[in-house]
N, CA, C and O of each residue as an XYZ file, in Angstrom:
516
protein
N      91.599     74.868    102.373
C      91.885     74.133    104.127
C      92.767     75.207    104.553
O      92.978     76.060    103.690
N      93.410     75.390    105.838
C      94.661     75.217    106.396
C      94.955     74.287    107.001
O      94.064     73.739    107.650
N      96.104     73.825    107.025
C      96.313     73.433    108.251
C      96.802     73.396    109.847
O      98.032     73.420    109.898
N      96.434     73.366    110.621
C      97.063     73.777    111.483
C      98.764     73.012    112.190
O      99.242     71.890    112.358
N      99.164     74.443    112.411
C     100.699     73.836    112.573
C     101.468     74.806    113.200
O     100.898     75.697    113.830
N     103.048     74.755    113.097
C     103.784     75.861    113.235
C     104.073     75.175    111.619
O     103.744     74.129    111.058
N     105.313     77.060    111.038
C     106.009     76.864    110.247
C     104.727     77.899    109.755
O     103.631     78.168    110.248
N     105.703     78.480    108.102
C     104.932     79.186    107.575
C     104.237     78.683    106.235
O     104.503     77.963    105.272
N     103.723     79.072    106.474
C     101.655     79.167    105.021
C     102.502     79.536    103.888
O     102.503     80.761    104.011
N     103.125     79.314    103.005
C     103.137     79.431    101.519
C     102.304     80.074    101.061
O     102.762     81.192    100.825
N     101.139     79.979    100.751
C     100.242     80.690    100.504
C      99.410     82.275    100.996
O      98.506     83.053    100.688
N     100.256     82.072    101.754
C      99.714     83.539    102.358
C     101.682     84.269    102.676
O     101.902     85.427    102.321
N     102.554     83.639    103.162
C     103.790     83.982    103.335
C     104.674     84.233    101.871
O     104.733     83.261    101.117
N     105.227     85.257    101.530
C     105.473     84.851    100.097
C     107.383     84.480    100.302
O     108.277     85.244     99.937
N     107.537     83.407    100.831
C     109.195     82.778    100.968
C     109.540     82.619     99.447
O     110.526     83.261     99.083
N     108.777     81.737     98.326
C     109.476     82.033     96.828
C     109.299     83.777     96.404
O     110.212     84.508     96.021
N     108.222     84.059     96.553
C     108.368     85.244     95.902
C     109.256     86.169     96.440
O     109.514     87.125     95.709
N     109.977     86.117     97.913
C     111.117     87.226     98.354
C     112.786     85.955     97.109
O     113.681     86.249     96.317
N     112.201     84.552     97.784
C     113.866     83.895     96.813
C     114.061     84.445     95.074
O     115.138     84.279     94.502
N     112.828     85.121     94.353
C     113.017     85.584     93.336
C     113.139     86.977     93.255
O     113.554     87.360     92.162
N     112.911     87.818     94.050
C     113.189     88.926     94.635
C     115.034     88.557     94.318
O     115.711     88.796     93.318
N     115.382     87.943     95.546
C     116.517     88.106     96.240
C     117.382     87.542     94.176
O     118.139     88.350     93.639
N     117.114     86.482     93.614
C     118.122     85.965     92.848
C     117.835     87.091     91.465
O     118.263     87.057     90.311
N     116.968     88.012     92.135
C     116.755     88.783     89.875
C     116.665     89.807     91.171
O     115.624     89.806     91.829
N     117.932     90.821     91.595
C     117.310     92.064     92.321
C     117.061     93.267     91.241
O     117.847     93.792     90.453
N     115.836     93.482     91.466
C     115.860     95.065     90.913
C     116.741     96.734     90.971
O     117.406     97.362     91.795
N     116.327     96.893     89.778
C     117.147     98.306     90.067
C     116.370     99.189     91.004
O     115.147     99.151     90.868
N     116.775     99.834     91.764
C     116.158    100.684     92.432
C     115.467     99.895     94.011
O     115.898     98.942     94.660
N     114.310    100.734     94.215
C     113.642    100.312     95.992
C     112.457     99.304     95.345
O     112.076     99.402     94.179
N     111.986     98.403     96.229
C     110.710     98.175     96.368
C     109.962     99.032     97.000
O     110.216     99.781     97.944
N     108.886     98.831     96.311
C     107.167     98.995     97.035
C     106.979     98.287     96.961
O     106.970     97.775     95.841
N     106.544     97.357     98.437
C     105.483     96.471     99.579
C     104.493     96.582     99.785
O     104.305     97.617    100.423
N     103.339     95.871     99.527
C     102.469     96.397    100.428
C     102.345     95.913    101.732
O     103.067     95.046    102.223
N     101.018     96.735    102.526
C     101.683     96.517    103.933
C     101.769     95.072    104.457
O     102.406     94.814    105.478
N     101.265     94.344    103.904
C     100.683     93.038    104.482
C     102.185     92.345    104.850
O     102.404     91.814    105.939
N     103.252     92.445    103.684
C     104.697     91.968    104.008
C     105.354     92.738    104.347
O     106.538     92.420    104.239
N     105.122     93.994    104.871
C     106.377     94.764    105.854
C     106.819     94.048    106.415
O     107.931     93.761    105.974
N     106.308     93.076    107.972
C     107.119     92.874    108.267
C     108.042     91.556    108.284
O     109.043     91.428    108.989
N     107.588     90.697    107.479
C     108.085     89.520    106.985
C     109.188     89.856    106.187
O     110.193     89.147    106.135
N     109.010     91.230    105.369
C     110.581     91.758    104.255
C     111.403     92.502    105.519
O     112.621     92.480    105.342
N     111.150     92.883    106.242
C     111.989     93.472    107.043
C     113.274     91.755    107.490
O     114.424     91.373    107.270
N     112.244     91.387    108.070
C     113.132     90.602    108.792
C     113.442     89.141    107.998
O     113.943     88.223    108.648
N     113.086     88.941    106.392
C     113.961     88.268    105.459
C     114.869     88.973    104.533
O     115.902     88.570    103.998
N     114.406     89.843    104.475
C     115.697     91.126    103.610
C     116.480     91.223    104.986
O     117.498     90.556    104.802
N     116.495     91.634    106.033
C     117.649     91.673    107.144
C     118.711     92.819    106.830
O     119.785     92.795    107.432
N     118.416     93.901    105.829
C     119.273     94.841    105.751
C     119.269     95.269    104.171
O     119.437     96.387    103.685
N     118.963     93.719    103.378
C     119.186     93.377    101.484
C     118.543     94.807    101.118
O     119.201     95.511    100.351
N     117.401     95.264    101.567
C     116.186     96.650    100.736
C     115.619     96.494    101.988
O     115.491     95.602    102.826
N     115.191     98.176    101.770
C     114.910     98.671    102.347
C     113.084     98.138    102.480
O     112.670     97.544    101.484
N     112.350     98.289    103.324
C     110.641     97.949    102.944
C     110.108     99.225    103.052
O     110.565     99.961    103.926
N     109.095     99.681    102.215
C     108.739    100.638    102.237
C     107.671    101.231    103.322
O     107.773    102.184    104.095
N     106.509    100.219    103.065
C     105.706    100.414    104.660
C     105.253     99.076    105.095
O     104.814     98.210    104.337
N     105.376     98.988    106.209
C     104.812     97.971    107.445
C     103.576     97.910    108.243
O     103.444     98.697    109.180
N     102.731     97.120    107.986
C     101.733     97.563    109.209
C     101.892     97.978    110.466
O     100.991     98.262    111.256
N     103.659     98.030    110.743
C     103.175     98.446    112.400
C     104.342     99.703    112.688
O     105.365     99.665    113.371
N     103.653    100.997    111.751
C     104.276    102.331    111.361
C     103.216    102.659    111.963
O     102.351    101.851    112.303
N     103.174    103.945    112.167
C     102.433    104.821    113.207
C     102.334    106.089    112.897
O     101.776    106.925    113.608
N     102.819    106.288    111.920
C     102.667    107.131    110.929
C     101.634    107.419    109.741
O     101.847    107.051    108.586
N     100.387    108.178    110.185
C      99.297    107.922    109.533
C      99.380    108.671    108.149
O      99.029    108.048    107.147
N      99.934    110.297    108.003
C     100.157    110.811    107.021
C     100.912    109.988    106.377
O     100.049    109.298    105.835
N     102.279    109.402    105.920
C     102.661    108.759    105.488
C     102.085    107.741    105.012
O     102.173    107.669    103.786
N     101.472    106.842    105.559
C     100.051    106.036    105.139
C      99.325    107.108    103.983
O      99.427    107.060    102.757
N      98.899    107.649    104.455
C      97.915    108.096    103.570
C      98.165    109.034    102.679
O      97.269    109.297    101.877
N      99.333    109.699    102.616
C     100.232    110.618    101.406
C     100.607    109.663    100.635
O     100.020    109.225     99.645
N     101.471    109.376    101.032
C     102.607    108.102    100.532
C     102.334    106.590    100.008
O     102.684    106.167     98.906
N     101.737    105.954    100.872
C     101.636    104.415    100.239
C     100.014    104.498     99.294
O      99.753    104.118     98.153
N      99.071    105.223    100.445
C      97.675    104.832     99.533
C      98.324    106.441     98.133
O      98.092    106.646     96.942
N      98.865    106.924     98.832
C      98.818    107.956     97.214
C      99.411    107.102     96.102
O      99.006    107.471     94.999
N     100.126    106.222     96.069
C     100.601    105.653     94.667
C      99.180    105.124     93.834
O      99.223    104.657     92.696
N      97.845    105.303     94.683
C      96.549    104.496     93.940
C      95.919    105.731     93.753
O      94.755    105.497     93.429
N      96.169    107.138     93.812
C      95.166    108.145     93.324
C      95.182    108.622     91.932
O      94.348    109.519     91.817
N      95.658    108.435     91.080
C      95.813    108.336     89.819
C      96.606    107.815     89.002
O      97.372    107.071     89.615
N      96.838    107.835     87.765
C      98.024    107.071     86.994
C      99.298    108.670     87.092
O     100.481    108.329     87.121
N      99.033    110.232     87.136
C     100.237    110.649     87.358
C     100.904    110.899     88.338
O     102.091    111.214     88.423
N      99.576    110.658     89.661
C     100.681    110.749     91.150
C     101.401    108.820     90.950
O     102.602    108.668     91.172
N     101.073    108.343     90.795
C     101.583    106.652     91.013
C     103.074    106.964     90.179
O     104.174    106.651     90.636
N     102.808    107.776     88.617
C     104.245    107.973     88.161
C     105.518    108.999     89.290
O     106.679    108.743     89.607
N     104.765    109.973     89.567
C     105.546    110.865     90.272
C     105.996    110.076     91.218
O     107.214    110.129     91.393
N     105.298    109.246     91.991
C     105.930    108.931     93.685
C     106.927    107.746     92.758
O     108.126    108.020     92.711
N     106.442    106.401     92.002
C     107.157    105.844     91.270
C     108.578    106.307     91.345
O     109.516    105.886     92.022
N     108.487    107.378     90.391
C     109.986    108.370     90.363
C     110.393    109.273     91.483
O     111.549    109.689     91.408
N     109.423    109.798     92.872
C     110.578    109.874     93.672
C     110.839    109.159     94.696
O     111.366    109.535     95.743
N     110.544    108.308     94.467
C     110.374    106.848     95.231
C     111.686    105.978     94.937
O     112.215    105.390     95.881
N     112.239    105.880     93.603
C     113.101    105.597     92.453
C     112.437    103.984     92.608
O     113.024    103.137     93.281
N     111.345    103.740     92.004
C     110.578    102.166     92.769
C     111.172    101.459     91.311
O     111.195    101.900     90.162
N     111.687    100.027     91.960
C     112.235     99.242     90.518
C     111.529     98.115     90.405
O     111.668     97.403     89.411
N     110.518     97.738     91.591
C     109.906     96.435     91.745
C     108.843     96.913     92.700
O     108.995     97.667     93.661
N     107.402     96.165     92.130
C     106.180     96.431     93.127
C     106.193     94.642     93.691
O     106.384     93.597     93.069
N     105.953     94.875     94.858
C     105.685     93.461     95.473
C     104.407     93.391     96.101
O     104.317     93.948     97.195
N     103.142     92.675     95.516
C     102.288     92.807     96.230
C     101.458     91.818     96.616
O     101.152     90.918     95.834
N     101.036     91.871     97.769
C     100.360     90.682     97.935
C      98.801     90.188     97.347
O      98.227     91.193     96.927
N      97.709     88.607     97.147
C      97.376     88.607     96.261
C      95.954     89.364     96.863
O      95.155     89.947     96.130
N      95.812     89.236     98.308
C      94.690     89.617     99.225
C      93.415     91.212     98.591
O      93.609     92.245     97.950
N      92.131     90.526     99.279
C      91.477     91.716     98.513
C      92.250     93.103     99.733
O      92.759     93.030    100.852
N      91.952     94.357     98.688
C      92.157     95.024     99.180
C      93.553     95.827     97.927
O      93.504     97.046     97.761
N      94.292     95.273     97.431
C      95.175     95.784     96.180
C      94.805     95.693     95.225
O      95.509     95.022     94.470
N      93.462     96.303     94.622
C      93.007     95.775     93.699
C      92.895     97.508     92.609
O      92.879     97.536     91.378
N      92.850     98.427     93.300
C      93.624    100.250     92.919
C      94.743    100.018     92.796
O      95.173    100.506     91.751
N      95.755     99.293     93.579
C      97.094     99.383     93.310
C      97.830     98.495     91.750
O      98.832     98.690     91.062
N      96.862     97.635     91.729
C      97.120     96.601     90.355
C      96.574     96.956     89.687
O      96.709     96.447     88.575
N      95.673     97.950     89.822
C      94.257     98.520     88.719
C      95.594     99.708     87.630
O      95.921     99.770     86.445
N      95.970    100.427     88.881
C      97.351    101.796     88.473
C      98.172    101.088     87.980
O      97.922    100.990     86.779
N      99.663    100.122     88.458
C      99.826     99.565     87.761
C      99.536     98.917     86.182
O     100.206     99.180     85.184
N      98.842     98.380     86.222
C      98.743     98.192     84.773
C      97.866     98.739     84.078
O      97.206     98.056     83.296
N      97.648    100.176     84.214
C      97.067    101.208     83.547
C      98.599    102.071     82.728
O      98.702    102.806     81.746
N      99.826    101.388     83.952
C     100.681    102.675     83.892
C     101.268    101.963     82.295
O     101.820    102.717     81.494
N     101.149    101.024     82.086
C     102.026    100.416     81.040
C     103.165    100.284     81.090
O     103.580     99.701     80.088
N     103.799    100.503     81.675
C     105.756    100.592     82.457
C     105.666     99.441     83.101
O     106.738     98.994     83.510
N     104.640     98.781     83.329
C     105.359     97.121     84.193
C     104.927     96.147     83.887
O     103.906     96.032     83.209
N     105.553     95.305     84.284
C     104.857     94.085     83.521
C     105.172     92.858     84.651
O     106.257     92.853     85.233
N     104.486     92.160     84.833
C     104.071     91.154     85.720
C     105.229     89.978     85.403
O     105.324     89.311     84.373
N     106.141     89.921     86.685
C     107.270     88.445     85.737
C     106.885     87.698     87.004
O     106.947     86.494     86.757
N     106.491     87.933     88.328
C     106.385     86.503     88.546
C     105.231     86.687     89.462
O     104.721     87.790     89.659
N     104.730     85.307     90.158
C     103.262     85.282     90.713
C     103.152     83.373     91.293
O     103.430     82.273     90.817
N     102.497     84.010     92.743
C     102.651     82.591     93.083
C     101.206     82.809     94.344
O     100.629     83.897     94.353
N     100.803     81.810     95.218
C      99.843     81.512     96.067
C      99.866     82.968     96.669
O      98.914     83.747     96.716
N     100.747     83.107     96.978
C     100.612     84.754     98.158
C     100.849     85.825     97.298
O     100.182     86.851     97.161
N     101.747     85.518     96.800
C     101.827     87.010     95.909
C     102.284     87.544     94.119
O     102.508     86.747     93.208
N     102.323     88.963     94.008
C     102.690     89.308     92.308
C     103.794     90.116     92.441
O     104.088     90.427     93.595
N     104.479     90.533     91.545
C     105.496     90.932     90.847
C     106.354     91.573     90.085
O     107.433     91.168     89.654
N     105.536     93.173     89.849
C     106.102     93.589     88.585
C     107.347     94.757     89.018
O     107.614     95.511     89.953
N     107.931     94.331     87.594
C     109.003     95.145     87.160
C     109.020     95.844     85.618
O     108.481     95.612     84.536
N     109.708     96.569     86.021
C     109.705     97.481     84.574
C     109.604     96.979     83.406
O     110.512     96.201     83.115
N     108.715     97.173     82.533
C     108.815     96.925     81.409
C     110.273     96.752     80.254
O     110.585     97.936     80.125
N     111.181     96.021     79.476
C     112.091     96.321     79.166
C     111.771     97.297     78.233
O     110.620     97.483     77.840
N     113.102     98.168     77.720
C     113.049     99.059     76.544
C     113.519     98.534     75.499
O     114.625     98.012     75.632
N     112.867     98.484     74.124
C     113.850     98.106     73.154
C     114.199     99.565     72.585
O     113.559    100.616     72.552
N     115.613     99.155     72.104
C     116.000    100.486     71.310
C     115.184    100.274     69.689
O     114.740     99.220     69.234
N     115.173    101.567     69.079
C     114.370    101.726     67.985
C     115.265    101.175     66.823
O     114.840    101.168     65.667
């Protein structure tokens, strides 16, 4: 049930997720899903770059780079390295299944935060042999 009114709905807007990111800054860049791009630009205020937002008109970037992460595991790993991704910040709404699937298939990432609106993945900690 949604309540009409002013302010931010934490079931949609990832306030607590951004608080987590800022308290535990990832090494490298953050890949964010399109849904959160505009909010992150405002909230980050220059703290970190935003990978993509819904106001972009660069269709080539959207198809080849943003969606390209989900093409296959090899593309995911190549793009993660190319863009020096240190965290994946995804919304929990329908449409991100392919991205979440490839993150989990890579076995190099772990879920470090989740709430009603978002999931955050950081690289798994490496242990010395």
